[in-house]
C-alpha positions as CSV (number, residue, x, y, z in Angstrom):
1,M,206.2,59.8,75.0
2,D,208.5,61.9,72.8
3,E,212.2,61.7,73.5
4,V,213.7,64.8,75.0
5,T,216.9,65.8,73.3
6,E,219.4,68.6,73.9
7,P,219.0,71.7,71.8
8,A,221.3,71.9,68.9
9,A,222.8,75.1,70.2
10,P,222.9,76.4,73.9
11,A,220.6,79.3,74.8
12,F,223.6,81.4,76.0
13,S,227.2,81.6,74.8
14,N,230.1,80.3,76.9
15,A,231.1,83.8,77.8
16,T,227.6,84.7,79.1
17,Q,227.4,81.5,81.0
18,L,230.8,82.2,82.6
19,A,229.7,85.7,83.6
20,M,226.4,84.4,85.0
21,S,228.2,81.7,87.0
22,S,230.8,84.3,88.3
23,F,228.2,86.9,89.5
24,V,225.4,84.6,90.7
25,G,227.2,84.0,94.0
26,P,227.9,87.7,94.8
27,A,224.4,88.6,93.6
28,R,222.9,86.1,96.0
29,L,225.0,87.4,98.8
30,V,224.0,91.0,98.1
31,R,220.3,89.9,98.1
32,R,220.7,88.2,101.4
33,L,222.5,91.2,102.9
34,Y,219.8,93.5,101.7
35,H,217.0,91.3,103.1
36,F,219.0,91.2,106.4
37,A,219.6,95.0,106.4
38,V,215.9,95.8,106.1
39,T,215.1,93.8,109.2
40,T,215.3,95.4,112.7
41,P,218.4,93.5,113.8
42,G,219.9,94.3,110.4
43,K,219.3,98.0,110.8
44,L,220.8,97.9,114.3
45,F,223.9,96.1,112.9
46,T,224.2,98.5,109.9
47,V,223.9,101.6,112.1
48,T,226.5,100.2,114.5
49,L,228.9,99.4,111.6
50,I,228.5,102.9,110.2
51,L,229.2,104.5,113.6
52,T,232.3,102.3,113.9
53,V,233.6,103.4,110.6
54,A,232.9,107.1,111.4
55,L,234.5,106.9,114.8
56,A,237.5,105.1,113.6
57,A,238.0,107.5,110.7
58,A,237.7,110.6,112.9
59,G,239.9,109.2,115.6
60,L,242.6,108.0,113.3
61,S,242.6,111.3,111.4
62,M,243.0,113.4,114.5
63,S,245.5,111.0,116.0
64,N,247.7,110.8,113.0
65,T,247.6,114.5,112.2
66,S,248.4,115.3,115.9
67,A,251.3,112.9,115.9
68,N,252.6,114.4,112.7
69,R,252.2,117.9,114.0
70,H,254.0,117.1,117.3
71,A,256.9,115.7,115.3
72,A,257.0,118.8,113.0
73,L,256.9,121.1,116.0
74,D,259.7,119.2,117.6
75,D,261.7,119.5,114.4
76,L,260.9,123.3,114.3
77,L,262.1,123.7,117.9
78,N,265.3,121.6,117.6
79,S,266.3,122.0,114.0
80,T,264.8,124.9,112.1
81,E,264.9,127.5,114.9
82,P,268.5,126.7,115.9
83,M,269.5,127.0,112.2
84,S,267.9,130.5,112.1
85,N,269.7,131.4,115.3
86,A,273.0,130.2,113.8
87,A,272.4,132.5,110.8
88,H,271.7,135.3,113.2
89,H,275.0,134.6,115.0
90,L,276.8,134.4,111.7
91,Y,275.4,137.8,110.6
92,T,276.2,139.6,113.9
93,N,279.7,138.1,114.4
94,L,280.7,139.0,110.8
95,S,279.6,142.6,111.4
96,L,281.3,142.6,114.8
97,A,284.5,141.3,113.4
98,D,284.7,144.1,110.9
99,T,283.9,146.7,113.6
100,V,286.6,145.3,115.9
101,A,289.2,145.0,113.1
102,T,288.8,148.7,112.1
103,T,288.9,149.8,115.8
104,G,292.2,147.9,116.3
105,F,293.6,149.3,113.0
106,V,293.2,152.9,114.1
107,Q,294.6,152.4,117.6
108,A,297.8,154.3,118.3
109,G,300.8,151.9,118.3
110,V,300.4,148.2,118.2
111,E,296.9,146.7,118.3
112,S,296.0,145.6,121.8
113,E,295.9,141.9,122.7
114,A,292.4,142.2,123.9
115,N,291.2,143.7,120.7
116,R,293.0,141.1,118.6
117,E,291.5,138.3,120.8
118,R,288.0,139.8,120.4
119,Y,288.4,139.9,116.6
120,N,289.6,136.2,116.5
121,E,286.6,135.2,118.7
122,A,284.2,136.9,116.3
123,I,285.7,135.2,113.2
124,D,285.8,131.8,114.9
125,A,282.1,132.2,116.0
126,A,281.1,133.2,112.5
127,S,282.9,130.2,111.0
128,V,281.1,127.8,113.4
129,A,277.8,129.5,112.8
130,A,278.2,129.2,109.1
131,T,278.5,125.4,109.4
132,Q,275.5,125.3,111.8
133,S,273.4,127.3,109.4
134,V,273.1,124.4,107.0
135,L,272.6,121.6,109.4
136,G,268.8,121.8,109.3
137,T,268.5,122.3,105.5
138,N,266.7,120.0,103.0
139,S,266.4,119.8,99.3
140,D,264.3,123.0,99.2
141,D,267.0,125.1,100.8
142,A,269.4,125.3,97.9
143,R,269.7,129.1,98.2
144,I,270.6,128.8,101.9
145,R,273.5,126.4,101.1
146,E,274.6,128.6,98.2
147,L,274.8,131.6,100.5
148,V,276.7,129.8,103.2
149,T,279.2,128.5,100.6
150,Y,279.7,132.0,99.3
151,I,280.4,133.4,102.8
152,Q,282.8,130.6,103.6
153,R,284.6,131.2,100.4
154,E,284.9,135.0,100.8
155,L,285.7,135.1,104.6
156,P,289.3,133.9,104.1
157,V,289.8,136.7,101.5
158,Y,288.5,139.2,104.1
159,T,290.8,138.0,106.9
160,A,293.8,138.0,104.5
161,L,293.1,141.6,103.6
162,V,292.9,142.5,107.3
163,E,296.2,140.8,108.1
164,K,297.9,142.6,105.2
165,A,296.5,145.9,106.5
166,R,297.8,145.1,110.0
167,T,301.2,144.1,108.7
168,N,301.6,147.2,106.6
169,H,300.3,149.4,109.4
170,R,303.0,148.1,111.8
171,A,305.6,148.7,109.1
172,G,304.3,152.3,108.7
173,N,303.3,151.8,105.0
174,A,300.5,154.0,103.8
175,V,299.0,151.2,101.7
176,A,297.7,149.8,105.0
177,N,294.7,152.2,104.8
178,S,293.8,150.9,101.3
179,Y,294.0,147.2,102.5
180,M,291.7,148.0,105.5
181,S,289.3,150.0,103.3
182,N,289.1,147.1,100.8
183,A,288.6,144.6,103.6
184,S,285.7,146.6,105.1
185,S,284.2,147.2,101.7
186,L,284.3,143.4,101.0
187,M,282.6,142.7,104.3
188,R,279.9,145.4,104.0
189,D,279.2,145.2,100.2
190,K,279.4,141.5,99.7
191,I,279.7,139.3,102.7
192,L,277.2,141.0,105.0
193,P,274.5,141.3,102.3
194,A,274.8,137.5,101.8
195,A,274.6,137.0,105.6
196,S,271.6,139.3,105.7
197,E,269.8,137.3,103.0
198,L,270.7,134.1,104.8
199,F,269.2,135.4,108.0
200,S,266.1,136.6,106.3
201,L,265.6,133.2,104.6
202,T,266.0,131.2,107.8
203,S,263.8,133.5,109.8
204,A,261.1,133.3,107.1
205,K,261.4,129.5,107.3
206,V,260.8,129.5,111.0
207,K,257.8,131.8,110.7
208,E,256.3,129.8,107.8
209,Q,256.6,126.6,109.7
210,Q,255.3,128.2,112.9
211,Q,252.3,129.6,111.3
212,R,251.5,126.4,109.4
213,L,252.0,124.2,112.5
214,T,250.0,126.4,114.9
215,S,246.9,126.8,112.7
216,P,243.8,124.9,114.0
217,Q,243.3,121.4,112.6
218,W,240.0,122.1,111.1
219,V,239.5,118.9,109.0
220,P,240.3,116.4,111.8
221,L,238.3,118.5,114.3
222,S,235.3,118.6,111.9
223,G,235.6,114.8,111.6
224,L,235.2,114.5,115.4
225,V,232.3,116.8,115.4
226,A,230.6,114.8,112.6
227,A,231.2,111.5,114.4
228,L,229.7,113.0,117.6
229,S,226.7,114.2,115.6
230,F,226.3,110.7,114.1
231,L,226.3,109.3,117.7
232,L,223.6,111.7,118.8
233,I,221.5,111.0,115.8
234,A,221.9,107.2,116.3
235,Q,220.9,107.6,119.9
236,W,217.7,109.4,118.9
237,W,217.0,106.8,116.2
238,L,217.6,104.0,118.7
239,W,215.2,105.7,121.2
240,R,212.5,105.9,118.4
241,L,213.1,102.3,117.6
242,T,213.2,100.7,121.1
243,R,211.3,103.4,123.1
244,R,214.1,103.3,125.6
245,R,215.3,106.8,126.5
246,F,219.0,106.2,126.8
247,N,221.4,103.5,125.7
248,R,224.3,103.3,128.2
249,G,226.8,102.2,125.6
250,F,225.9,105.0,123.2
251,L,225.8,107.5,126.0
252,T,229.3,106.4,127.2
253,A,230.6,106.6,123.6
254,S,229.2,110.1,123.3
255,V,230.9,111.2,126.6
256,L,234.2,109.6,125.5
257,L,234.1,111.2,122.0
258,F,233.1,114.6,123.6
259,L,236.2,114.3,125.8
260,A,238.4,113.6,122.8
261,L,236.9,116.6,120.9
262,T,237.4,118.8,124.0
263,W,241.0,117.6,124.5
264,A,241.9,118.1,120.8
265,S,240.2,121.5,120.6
266,A,241.9,122.8,123.8
267,A,245.3,121.6,122.5
268,N,244.6,123.4,119.1
269,F,243.6,126.6,120.9
270,A,246.6,126.5,123.1
271,T,248.9,125.9,120.2
272,W,247.3,128.6,118.1
273,S,247.3,131.1,121.0
274,S,250.9,130.6,122.0
275,G,252.2,130.2,118.4
276,Y,250.2,132.8,116.4
277,H,249.7,135.5,119.0
278,G,252.6,135.1,121.4
279,F,255.3,134.2,118.9
280,E,254.3,136.9,116.4
281,T,254.4,139.5,119.1
282,V,257.8,138.4,120.4
283,S,259.3,138.0,116.9
284,R,258.8,141.7,116.0
285,P,261.3,143.1,118.7
286,W,263.7,140.2,117.9
287,D,263.8,141.2,114.3
288,S,264.1,144.9,114.9
289,L,266.7,144.5,117.7
290,T,268.8,142.3,115.4
291,A,268.5,144.8,112.5
292,S,269.4,147.8,114.8
293,R,272.4,145.9,116.3
294,I,273.8,145.2,112.8
295,E,273.2,148.8,111.7
296,A,274.9,150.0,114.9
297,Q,278.0,147.8,114.2
298,Q,278.2,149.1,110.7
299,T,277.9,152.7,111.8
300,R,280.6,152.1,114.4
301,T,282.8,150.8,111.6
302,S,282.2,153.9,109.6
303,E,282.8,156.0,112.6
304,T,286.2,154.4,113.2
305,L,287.2,154.5,109.5
306,A,286.4,158.2,109.5
307,L,289.8,158.6,111.2
308,V,291.7,157.3,108.2
309,L,289.3,158.0,105.3
310,R,288.2,161.5,106.3
311,S,284.5,160.8,105.5
312,S,282.0,163.6,105.0
313,E,280.8,165.0,108.3
314,S,277.3,165.4,107.0
315,D,277.0,161.9,105.6
316,M,278.3,160.5,108.9
317,S,275.8,162.5,110.9
318,V,272.9,161.4,108.7
319,R,273.9,157.7,109.1
320,F,274.4,158.0,112.9
321,S,271.0,159.7,113.3
322,S,269.4,156.9,111.3
323,T,271.1,154.3,113.5
324,L,269.9,155.9,116.7
325,Y,266.4,156.1,115.3
326,S,266.5,152.4,114.5
327,I,267.8,151.6,118.0
328,S,265.0,153.7,119.5
329,N,262.3,152.0,117.5
330,A,263.7,148.5,118.4
331,L,263.7,149.4,122.1
332,E,260.1,150.7,121.8
333,D,259.0,147.4,120.2
334,Y,260.6,145.5,123.0
335,E,259.0,147.7,125.6
336,A,255.6,147.3,123.9
337,A,256.0,143.5,124.1
338,L,256.9,143.8,127.8
339,A,253.7,145.8,128.3
340,D,251.7,143.0,126.7
341,D,253.3,140.4,129.1
342,D,254.6,138.5,126.1
343,I,258.2,138.6,127.2
344,P,259.2,137.5,130.7
345,I,261.5,140.0,132.4
346,N,264.6,138.0,133.4
347,D,266.8,141.1,133.6
348,P,264.9,144.3,134.2
349,A,268.0,146.4,133.9
350,L,268.7,145.6,130.3
351,L,266.2,148.0,128.7
352,P,267.1,151.1,130.8
353,A,270.8,150.2,130.3
354,A,270.3,150.1,126.5
355,K,268.6,153.5,126.5
356,Q,271.3,155.0,128.6
357,A,274.1,153.5,126.5
358,A,272.4,154.9,123.3
359,Q,272.3,158.3,124.8
360,E,276.0,158.1,125.9
361,W,277.0,157.0,122.4
362,E,275.2,159.9,120.9
363,D,277.0,162.3,123.3
364,S,280.4,160.8,122.8
365,H,279.9,160.6,119.0
366,E,279.3,164.3,119.0
367,E,282.6,164.8,121.0
368,F,284.4,162.6,118.4
369,M,283.0,164.5,115.4
370,N,283.9,167.8,117.0
371,A,287.5,166.7,117.6
372,L,287.8,165.6,114.0
373,A,286.3,169.0,112.8
374,D,288.8,170.9,115.1
375,G,291.7,168.8,113.8
376,D,292.3,167.4,117.3
377,Y,293.4,164.0,116.0
378,D,294.7,162.7,119.3
379,K,291.4,163.3,121.0
380,A,289.5,161.8,118.1
381,I,291.6,158.6,118.4
382,Y,291.0,158.5,122.1
383,E,287.3,158.8,121.7
384,A,287.2,156.2,118.9
385,T,289.4,153.6,120.4
386,V,289.9,153.9,124.2
387,S,287.5,152.3,126.6
388,T,288.0,153.1,130.3
389,P,285.7,151.2,132.7
390,N,285.6,153.9,135.4
391,G,286.2,156.9,133.2
392,S,283.9,159.2,131.3
393,P,282.2,157.4,128.4
394,T,283.9,157.5,125.0
395,A,282.6,156.5,121.6
396,A,284.3,153.2,122.0
397,S,283.0,152.4,125.5
398,A,279.5,153.7,124.7
399,F,279.2,151.5,121.6
400,D,280.4,148.5,123.6
401,D,277.6,149.1,126.1
402,V,275.1,149.6,123.3
403,D,276.2,146.4,121.6
404,N,276.2,144.3,124.8
405,S,272.7,145.7,125.8
406,L,271.2,144.9,122.4
407,A,272.8,141.4,122.5
408,G,271.2,140.8,125.9
409,L,267.8,142.0,124.7
410,I,268.0,139.8,121.6
411,S,268.9,136.8,123.8
412,E,265.9,137.5,126.0
413,A,263.6,137.8,123.0
414,R,264.9,134.5,121.6
415,V,264.3,132.7,124.9
416,S,260.7,134.0,124.8
417,M,260.2,132.9,121.2
418,R,261.4,129.4,122.1
419,S,259.2,129.3,125.1
420,Y,256.2,129.9,122.9
421,L,257.3,127.2,120.5
422,E,257.7,124.9,123.5
423,Q,254.2,125.7,124.7
424,G,252.8,124.7,121.4
425,L,254.8,121.5,121.5
426,N,253.7,120.7,125.0
427,A,250.1,121.4,124.1
428,M,250.2,118.7,121.4
429,T,251.9,116.2,123.7
430,M,249.7,113.1,124.3
431,V,246.9,114.4,122.1
432,S,247.5,111.7,119.5
433,T,247.5,108.9,122.2
434,M,244.5,110.2,124.1
435,V,242.3,110.8,121.1
436,F,243.2,107.2,119.9
437,L,242.3,105.7,123.3
438,L,239.1,107.7,123.7
439,T,237.8,106.9,120.2
440,S,238.7,103.3,120.6
441,G,236.8,103.2,123.9
442,A,233.9,104.9,122.2
443,I,233.8,102.2,119.5
444,I,233.9,99.4,122.2
445,A,231.1,101.2,124.1
446,V,228.9,101.4,121.0
447,W,229.2,97.6,120.4
448,L,228.6,96.8,124.0
449,G,225.6,99.1,124.0
450,I,224.0,97.6,120.9
451,R,224.7,94.0,122.0
452,P,221.6,93.7,124.3
453,R,219.3,95.0,121.6
454,L,220.6,92.5,119.1
455,Q,220.2,89.7,121.6
456,E,216.5,90.5,121.8
457,Y,216.1,89.2,118.2
458,L,218.1,86.0,118.6
């Protein structure tokens, strides 16, 4: 017999041989898995594995997004909304401080202690609110921090001008009028516009977060719907394969997943309903009431300064009419929200009191302007500065009633807005945990349901 010898050169290169030896194992495993998958028990196992992945993906997606949304709603309720409310207090207290300062300036004799204390309280409240306005900011809120810094820098300048006006007024120096006019101009032309922008930015941030966090979770919900559809299809396929009408495990899994879908859908609907419809309805009167209160305070400042600056009567009348129109519209917005049952009525007397106060302010303002036109300076000062609790309404007392009524209505509107945010937060409570538990139970039920069918082939 001929001697068998090795070939002079191998049939494959070393690299080819290495590649073949590296992939031969995985290729053999793939062939075995394929041959197993085309068998009946392999099909049962494969379908169960696909269902497990689908259920786990849908459950984890809904659970994680619900947990993240709950945390974001909690941050909105306890950080962003209080920041916006602080900006609101900053805006209104700055305007109120200017109004009180001018009222005290034109009072006959030495400024009353009550008026001075009210001014100090407004300045203190504004200073605290300025600090609170930046507590909930992040890296995207550079403009908010810039505005707060500007207000905190200019506020001492304003208070210094007011003190100079008071000092010169007590000394009888005519330059006091100039100091007071400059202080009021600084407040109305620079500080208040910055506070207004700050309030607008923080309010917009609240609305943006509220709209984003109360929109339905379409992607996670569609994942649950798809997983439930896969379960139903698998149930039909299993019936065709085994000729058994129902599989208890698959049926239990379908019920559990349906409960998870129902729970998540109900929570999403409740969040959307309370957030989108209720919050939007309540926020309109809150915005208009705030704007009308600021406008009323600035008009009151102009009304008081008319004693020392001799403003044009026609300009003053136009501005006052515009303010009353804004107040009327704001009260109508609030009344419309009450008609829709979107604002709980905690103090029914506030709205009628605000309307009556606005009417009294209009009447007393006319008396004030008539006194100025007739040259009756003493009566004009009385109307502009004196507030008698049991006497006939003056411009000063009527404005105080208007301001207090608007402040009360704003507080009521804010409570209602927060209640809608809390409803959205409560609706998302336990959604993450329940969806996770229900989908986990569905996965276990699927494997328990398929186990007897697999055992039939062992």
